[in-house]
Steps between C-alpha positions, in 0.01 A plus 500: 500500500644838401562783746229707330246218535586453866467875558161509323376201699613665820310821418188306405523292817536809718200662331291189552595477868416869544161451330417199718606688815287801403201276431540329838512843665181605316322184617607553860404868503163434335421223748590718800302797364198280436504364854604813689333781304253389232325252730397793718351694207177355369185604317187322626729241655682436171860606440715528193761233433843651450662162418239419235536848348878457485460158335271642229707812438817291489351280228378789286830687544756228437273289282599187313855402398360394161546755224188623322429307178562679175230554238652228281507254792134566574408465132681168463397351835198282558232600749619224733856636493383854569283388793781284643742790477252724679452245778877472546557875492411561862734658750732242657634753749141607581408139574808457722423823685141384546624166631721678755209705632273194490749312718479782756119508488477122542607553862177692573259333254364144498630452143796589284365787285569373147323813372811711570752323273230451235413870509868593475533274196184634332606862562791436264252474212436874534852641500485882504868588482472627141179702547502878548174489700621216721421681826137543397465150355641331811200615707226302316737203469550496876121512546440209261787282625418565866142390432632188323737420787222541756273274294766226494568547870128482583461174308801352672371591846154372407635159401688462829181573694544861608142621576329805348776579249271496197247734659750775572707455186354781290527767768854399596623464142355830376616702801849349503533548124423871534732544798782318323448718193535812716846398622607349165657822359716537813628145443530527122707820479800384709485152345495646148791724601693199624439319171609799290811554712591133469451512122712819476777339702497198270538728199794681661673172588454371145691794352 
């Protein structure tokens, strides 16, 4: 292995370690804020979910590692290939982040909340990093994906025998979706800034 290759690998490794460390710090801070601050702020007994908002915003910010198909690729592909590509184009990092938060929530819930990693994955379908109106678009996406996550969570709790979850689903899901949407811009802006800074640093290192 050449000296240049070793140097490049070292830089890439350091960047990856820094990204993982930053993500772990975000998870810890979000968990503490949810328990210590957000849990004391509620509307009709329902509070926003900072971890779920972070999972959704993470997915729509960092998106899928798959590159967007070209016009020629879409024209030559079959419907099955296009659908398969779409299914596989979710956010891997969003799913992993959701799994980390789900592992924390499993200590206070009777189930492991599979809705969190699934929501993180699905959020990658709606990557907003190349949109000028991303800040505005992230708000309805947070509403929709929060509602979806709450629907999955309600079904999971229903199947394990948690009483009265179906009856209160609509009120909880709608209220939490709105509350999450209100805090979404404050999560999206620093996360988008982190992504743009990371991309700028990559460009500088490649020169």
